[in-house]
N, C-alpha and C positions, 0 to 999 in steps of 0.2 A: 628699726633700721630691717632691710631686706637683704639679710644675710643669705641666703639659697641665693640669691639673684644675682649677687654680689659676686658671691662665688663662682658660679657658673661666667660673669664678666670675668673676672679674673684669670680662667682657665685659659682665653685668649691670648694674657700675655704671658703668659709659660712659666707664671709662677707655680712654687713648689708650695708644700702644706705649711710649710715651718712661715716659710711669707707667708701666705694666706691669712695665718692664723695673726699676725705684728701689723696684717692692713686692718683684720675685722678688730683690733683691739682697739687701734690710735683712729680709727672712725666708729668707735661703741663710743670713747672718752669722748668725744668730740659730740655726740647726738646728747650724752650726760650735760654735755655744760651746755648747751643749746637749750636743755632743758629746763633749764631754772633760771634762765634770763627772764626778763622784766619788757614786755610779753613772751613768753616763752616760745623758740623758733625751734625748728624740724631741720633736718638735713637736707629738704626738697627744700625749704625757705630759706636758708643761711647766707647771712647779708655777707659784704666784703669784710664788712667792721669784725663781726663778731670772727669771719673767718682769721682776720690779720689778728682778732686779742686772741687766739687761741691758738695760733704762732707763737705771738711771743709769749707764751706761757711754758709754748718745749722749749723756745731760745733762752730760757730764765732757769730751766731744767736738763739744759743740756740735750733737748732730746730732740732736736732740729733737723733728723741725718734727712737726707734726700728719700728716701723710702719711707717715712713717715708724710713727708710733704707730695709724695706722688702718691701716697695711697687715700688721703685728702683728696688731689686733685682727681684720682681715678672714680671716687664712685662719685663727686659732683658729673662728672661726664655721666657715669652709671645710669643717676637718678633725674640725669637732664637739668641739674641745677648748674650752668652753664655761670651765672656769679662767682659758684665757689670755684669752677675749675679755672676759669680763667684767674680770680683773685692768686693761687695757689701755685697756676704754671707762669704768672708773670713773677710771682718770687725765687723759685727757677730758672728761668730762664737766662740766661748768660751770667749766675751766679758766680762763673772763675773768672770772669774778666777781671775784677778789682785786681785778684792777685796775678792775674795775670800781667796786666800793669806794673801791678811791687815788682815782680820779679823781672821784666824786660827793663825797667829801670835802672835794678843793679846789675845785670849783663851789660849795660847799652852805658853809663855813669860811675858805677862801681858800688861798694857799700855804702863805704861815708857819705858820701852824696846823698845817696839814695833815702835814707838813712834822714837826712835833714829834709828835703823832701817830704818823709814819708811823718815827721816827728811829732808824736802827740796825737797820730792818726792811726787807731788800731783795723785793721782788716778788718770790713764790716763780718756779721756772720749771715749762715747761711738765711735765710728768711726776714730781714729786719728790711722793713717798705719800703717803696722805691723814692720816696719824697728823702728820707735821708740817705741813702744812696747818691742821691742827686747833689745833694749838700756836701758829701764827703767828696764826690770826683769834680763840684766848683773848686774844692779848696786844691785838692790835690793841684788840678794843671794850672789856676794859679801862679803856684810855685812851681812847677816846672818851666812853668813859661820865664816868670822871674829870674831863675839859678840855673835853665839852659839853652847851651844858642843855637839859633834856628838848626846848623846841622844836623845837631847831637837831639835835639826835636824830631828831625824829619825819623832819626833812626828807629828809636822809642818808638812812633808811630808809624813803622815800616808796615805791620802787620797787624792782625788783629790779634786780639788777647784774649779770644774766646779759642776754646779746645776744639780744633776740628783737625781730628783722626784722618789720615788720606783715604781711610776704606772706606768714607763718607760718599767716595767720589770713583769710585776704581769703576760702577756698571759706568759710568757717564766714560770714561778713559776710552772702554771697551765699546761702547758704542760709536764716541766718534773716532775709533779706529776705524772700524768696519766701514763702517759710513767716507771718510776721505774727502770731504768735502767741508770747509768751516760752513760759509753758508748752508748748506744742507742740512747740517744737524742743528743750525745756530733753528732754525725752521720745522724741525721736529720736536724741539724741547718746547720751544712756541706755545705750540699747537697739543702738547702735553701736559702745560699747565696749566692752558683756558682750559680743556679737556677735564685738567683737576676741580678747577674751580668748577665749571658745569654740573659736575657730581657732588659737591660737598652742598652745592646749594638744592638740588635738586633731593639729596637725602635728609636736605635741616641738621647738618655736622657746621663744623668751624674751619677755618684755614687758621691756625694754631690758636688765637685768642679771636679770629671776627668773621662775622657774622658774612656769610655770602649772597648779595639780591644779584637779582638780573641785573641792576644799576650798576654794582662795582664790577661784572664780568663785563659789561658791556664797556668801563668808564678801563678796566686792563685790555682788554681786543683794543680799543680806539688806540693806545700809547705802545708802541713794539719796544721800544725803550725798557717801557715795565714789565711786559712778555716775560721777552728775555735778552734784548738788550739789541743795537744796531751797531752791525759796525762799518767803521769808515777807515778804508786802508785797513792800519794795523791796531786802530782803537777800536775798544768795544766799547761806545756808549752805554749804560744802562741808570734806568732810573727804581728808586724803590717803590713798591706797592704802597698804599699807606697803610702804617697801621690800622687803624680803624676805619678804612674809606666808608662803608658808609657814612659814619657820623661826617668826616672832615666832605664827602660831598654834599653833605646835608649844610656845611657850615655857610658863613659866610662871611663870619670875625676871623679876618689874617690870622689875628695869634693863638685862638685854639683853632683854624683848623693845620695849623702848624704844629699843635701840642699832638690833634690827633693824629698827621704824619708820622711822627716821631718812633721807633722805635726797640730806642737801647732806654731801656731798665734803670742806666746809669747814669739817663742825663734827659729825659722825656718831663718828670716833674721839674726839673727846675727849669722850664719854659710858664710855668706859671706860679713861680717863688719870687718871692721880693730881692733876691741876692741879683737875679738874674740867670741865663740861659747857660752853660757847662760850654767852654770854652768848646768851639766850632771844630779847630783842632783833635779834639778827642773821635770826632765825624771817622778819623783816617783808621780808625778798628771799624768801623762800615764794612770803607774800601776794602781791607784785608777780608772784611766776611764774603765780600764780592768776587774779589783776582782766585781767592783759594782753591773755589775746582779748577779755573782754568792752570794753578799753577799745576796739578796732579794732572790736568789732562794731557799737559805737553812735558810734563816730566822739568822743572826748572821755577826758579825765580822770575817775578815777574810785578813791573809796577803797578798805582792803581791811585789816581789823583782824585781827591775832590773835589766838585767844581762846585755847586752847589749843597749847601747845609741847610734844614731849620734852623737851626744852631747858630746858625749867621745872618738869621731872619730872611732866608730865600722861602720862595715858598714850596719848594721841592728836596728832596735831596738825590742827586745825581752823579755818577762816576764816569772818568775813566780808563781805560783799563791797555795795556799795552799788550800785544798780544804777538806771539813769535811769529806771527804767519806774514 
């Protein structure tokens, strides 16, 4: 373990000395676990399976904190082990969504019906593997659709279950107000996104968890709905960038393409499970994610509709966001 190099890396994350020591301790412990495997692995060669097994141990010990998982992800990024980095990142990504759904169901239908829907289903702990998340989500969605009418279901899924503080989008609000023209603002954001992908490609980095290649940039550039959205009247049509665009573009099997497309850690694995995909109604959470910036920009609640979804057998995920312009 390169302790000094990792320390220098962590200074760019503005961690204090005690946080650094905790990061070093958990990574060192992971290194010791890797060293006794057969065959032994190193932090540079740690696999997705070895990382998940270590996280399972942390869960059993009650040590599966965000800080410990971030420490493992950061070391993966530091030592250029993208497998380790992505594995842990996927365990952290949207970790709050299931609890968010549990909370929203209770708010809309009351605690009694919520408890019936979640009977026997414990809120999953941080770090549980995605295949387990998908199974739980499928089960809850089946119960919601059995016990809740269409209008109530719409209210449950009116927003994202992710924690998305307004502060994330205040710079966009400021930029939009300074420009004062929606289409110009949209074009600026489009160019910024493409430039971001170009920079990541040139630096050999990752866009969240995916590699960016020339083919990926060209694909995004070719579809303005992906790069930021296309406005038609007061409707903004948005298509998600695939979660693993490089693999998506290289794949010809429709089912595998849908798997590579899906971003949701609570649903993606269901696309290759025997139980079948999670209900496409769950994709309304993603629509809520995409409308959130515009709610902050316009300072009001707005509606978004799922037009296409890979959980519904479509080739892509596409949304219509109703704008007050």
